[in-house]
PAZAPA-4460 file (N, C-alpha, C; in steps of 0.05 Angstrom, whole numbers, plus 32768, in hexadecimal, padded with zeros to 4 digits):
% residues 98
    n_x    n_y    n_z   ca_x   ca_y   ca_z    c_x    c_y    c_z   seq   type   mol
   81F9   8234   7FD1   81E0   8234   7FC2   81E6   822A   7FA5     1      M     A
   81D5   8218   7F9B   81D9   820D   7F80   81C0   8211   7F70     2      R     A
   81C3   8215   7F56   81AC   8217   7F44   81AD   8200   7F30     3      E     A
   8197   81F2   7F2C   8197   81DB   7F1A   818A   81E2   7F00     4      S     A
   818A   81CE   7EEE   817E   81D1   7ED4   8160   81D5   7ED6     5      K     A
   8153   81CD   7EEC   8137   81CF   7EF0   812F   81EA   7EFC     6      N     A
   8141   81FC   7EFD   813C   8217   7F07   8133   8216   7F25     7      K     A
   8140   8205   7F34   813B   8203   7F51   8154   820D   7F5E     8      L     A
   8151   821C   7F73   8168   8225   7F82   8169   8215   7F9C     9      I     A
   817F   8207   7FA1   8180   81F5   7FB8   8192   8201   7FCD    10      C     A
   818A   8200   7FE6   8199   820A   7FFD   8191   81FB   8016    11      H     A
   81A4   81EF   8024   819E   81E1   803D   8188   81CB   8039    12      D     A
   8189   81BC   8023   8175   81A7   801F   815A   81B0   8017    13      G     A
   8155   81CA   8013   813B   81D4   800A   813F   81E0   7FEE    14      L     A
   812A   81E0   7FDF   812B   81EC   7FC4   8115   8201   7FC2    15      A     A
   811B   8216   7FB4   8106   822A   7FAD   8106   822C   7F8F    16      T     A
   80EF   8233   7F85   80EC   8235   7F68   80F3   8250   7F5E    17      L     A
   8101   8251   7F47   8108   826A   7F3B   80F6   8270   7F23    18      S     A
   80E4   825D   7F1B   80D2   8261   7F05   80BA   824E   7F08    19      A     A
   80A2   8256   7EFF   808B   8245   7F01   808E   822B   7EF2    20      M     A
   809C   822C   7EDB   80A0   8213   7ECC   80B1   8200   7EDD    21      N     A
   80C1   820A   7EEE   80D1   81FA   7F00   80BF   81EA   7F13    22      G     A
   80A8   81F4   7F19   8095   81E6   7F2B   808C   81CC   7F1F    23      L     A
   8084   81CC   7F06   807B   81B5   7EF8   8092   81A0   7EF6    24      S     A
   80AA   81A9   7EEF   80C1   8197   7EED   80C8   818C   7F09    25      E     A
   80C6   819C   7F1D   80CC   8193   7F38   80B9   817D   7F40    26      Y     A
   809F   8180   7F3B   808C   816B   7F42   8092   8151   7F32    27      R     A
   8099   8154   7F19   80A0   813C   7F09   80B8   812E   7F15    28      K     A
   80CC   813D   7F1C   80E4   8132   7F28   80DE   8125   7F43    29      D     A
   80CD   8131   7F53   80C5   8126   7F6D   80B7   810B   7F69    30      A     A
   80A6   8109   7F56   8097   80F0   7F51   80AA   80D9   7F4A    31      M     A
   80C1   80DF   7F3F   80D5   80CA   7F38   80E0   80BD   7F51    32      K     A
   80DD   80CA   7F68   80E7   80C0   7F81   80D1   80B1   7F91    33      H     A
   80BA   80AE   7F85   80A4   80A1   7F94   80AB   8085   7F9D    34      A     A
   80A2   807F   7FB5   80A6   8064   7FC0   808A   8058   7FC4    35      V     A
   8085   8042   7FB5   806B   8035   7FB6   806E   801A   7FC4    36      V     A
   805C   8015   7FD7   805C   7FFB   7FE5   8042   7FED   7FE1    37      K     A
   8043   7FD3   7FDB   802B   7FC3   7FDB   8025   7FBB   7FF8    38      K     A
   800D   7FC1   8001   8006   7FBB   801C   7FFC   7F9E   801D    39      L     A
   7FF2   7F95   8034   7FE8   7F7A   8036   7FD2   7F73   8023    40      G     A
   7FCC   7F5A   8021   7FB7   7F50   800E   7F9E   7F60   8011    41      A     A
   7F94   7F6B   7FFB   7F7C   7F7A   7FFB   7F7D   7F96   8007    42      G     A
   7F95   7F9F   800E   7F99   7FB9   801B   7FA2   7FCF   8008    43      E     A
   7FAA   7FC7   7FF0   7FB2   7FDB   7FDC   7FCF   7FE3   7FDE    44      G     A
   7FD4   7FFD   7FD9   7FEF   8008   7FD7   7FF2   8022   7FE7    45      Y     A
   800A   8027   7FEF   8011   8041   7FFB   8027   804D   7FEA    46      S     A
   8029   8068   7FEA   803E   8076   7FDB   8046   808F   7FEA    47      A     A
   8060   8095   7FE9   806B   80AD   7FF5   8083   80B6   7FE5    48      K     A
   808D   80CD   7FEB   80A5   80D7   7FDE   80B8   80DF   7FF6    49      I     A
   80CE   80D2   7FF9   80E0   80D8   800F   80E7   80F6   800F    50      P     A
   80E7   8101   8027   80EE   811E   802A   80D6   8130   802B    51      G     A
   80BE   8126   8023   80A6   8135   8023   8095   812D   803B    52      F     A
   809A   8139   8052   808E   8132   806B   8070   8131   806A    53      A     A
   8064   811B   8073   8047   8119   8074   803A   8112   805A    54      G     A
   8048   8110   8044   803D   810A   802A   803C   80EC   8026    55      L     A
   8026   80E0   802D   8021   80C3   802A   8005   80BF   8020    56      V     A
   8001   80AE   800C   7FE7   80A8   8002   7FE2   808A   8000    57      V     A
   7FC9   8083   7FFF   7FC1   8067   7FFE   7FAB   8064   7FE8    58      F     A
   7FAC   804E   7FDA   7F98   8048   7FC5   7F97   802A   7FC0    59      A     A
   7F81   8020   7FB4   7F7F   8004   7FAF   7F92   7FF9   7F99    60      P     A
   7F9A   8009   7F85   7FAB   7FFF   7F70   7FC4   8011   7F6E    61      T     A
   7FD9   8006   7F61   7FF1   8015   7F5D   7FEC   802E   7F4C    62      R     A
   7FDC   802B   7F37   7FD6   8042   7F26   7FC8   8058   7F36    63      S     A
   7FB4   8050   7F46   7FA5   8064   7F56   7FB7   8071   7F6B    64      E     A
   7FC9   8062   7F77   7FDA   806E   7F8C   7FED   8082   7F7F    65      V     A
   7FF6   807D   7F67   8008   8091   7F59   7FF8   80AA   7F52    66      M     A
   7FDF   80A7   7F49   7FCE   80BE   7F43   7FC9   80CE   7F5D    67      H     A
   7FC3   80C0   7F72   7FBE   80CE   7F8C   7FD7   80DC   7F96    68      E     A
   7FEF   80D0   7F92   8008   80DC   7F9B   800D   80F6   7F8B    69      L     A
   8009   80F5   7F71   800D   810C   7F60   7FFB   8123   7F69    70      K     A
   7FE2   811D   7F6E   7FCF   8132   7F77   7FD7   813D   7F93    71      S     A
   7FDE   812B   7FA5   7FE6   8134   7FC0   8000   8144   7FBF    72      A     A
   8012   813C   7FAE   802B   814B   7FAB   8026   8168   7FA2    73      L     A
   8014   816C   7F8F   800D   8187   7F87   8004   8198   7F9E    74      E     A
   7FF2   818D   7FAE   7FE8   819C   7FC5   7FFE   81A1   7FDA    75      G     A
   800F   818C   7FDE   8025   818E   7FF1   8038   81A5   7FE9    76      W     A
   803F   81A6   7FD0   8052   81BB   7FC6   8045   81D6   7FC9    77      V     A
   802C   81D9   7FC1   801F   81F3   7FC3   801E   81FD   7FE0    78      E     A
   8017   81EB   7FF2   8016   81F2   800F   8031   81FA   801A    79      L     A
   8045   81EA   8013   8060   81EF   801C   806A   820A   8013    80      S     A
   8065   8211   7FF9   806D   822B   7FEF   805D   8242   7FFC    81      L     A
   8043   823E   8000   8032   8252   800C   803C   8258   8028    82      A     A
   8045   8244   8036   804F   8247   8052   806B   8253   8052    83      R     A
   8079   8253   803B   8094   825D   803A   80A8   8248   8044    84      G     A
   80A0   822E   8044   80B2   8219   804F   80C7   8210   803B    85      D     A
   80C3   8217   8021   80D6   820D   800D   80CE   81F0   8005    86      G     A
   80DE   81E4   7FF5   80D9   81C9   7FEB   80F2   81B8   7FEF    87      L     A
   80EE   819E   7FF4   8105   818D   7FF7   8116   818C   7FDD    88      P     A
   8130   818B   7FE0   8142   8189   7FC9   8140   816C   7FBF    89      A     A
   8140   8169   7FA5   8140   814F   7F98   815C   8148   7F8E    90      L     A
   8162   812F   7F8A   817C   8128   7F81   8183   8136   7F67    91      R     A
   8170   8138   7F54   8175   8146   7F3B   817B   8163   7F3F    92      E     A
   816D   816F   7F52   8171   818C   7F58   818B   8192   7F66    93      A     A
   8197   817D   7F72   81B0   8182   7F81   81C8   8182   7F6F    94      E     A
   81C5   817B   7F56   81DB   817B   7F43   81E2   8198   7F3C    95      T     A
   81FB   819F   7F3D   8204   81BA   7F37   8203   81BE   7F19    96      V     A
   81F5   81D3   7F0F   81F3   81D8   7EF3   820E   81E3   7EE8    97      A     A
   8213   81DD   7ECF   822A   81E8   7EC1   8242   81D8   7EC6    98      G     A
***
């Protein structure tokens, strides 16, 4: 088990929060891993974050798809925590503190 600077505790590829402030930092860090793809002509963009199963959004512009992803991520995290599923570990969170 490792604890990072973001107050996340990582174990077996899942992270749990040790403080509410950690939740905001976790979402910011997760957004850094966003993968955005331009779809075919006139089809807009898709965005996802690897490791966040089922979290995929679509929008007409890059700006809108990032806004949609941020909103969807908030709901995804809340639902995952409510279910007791934990959260995917992020590369930043996997660094051993100290």
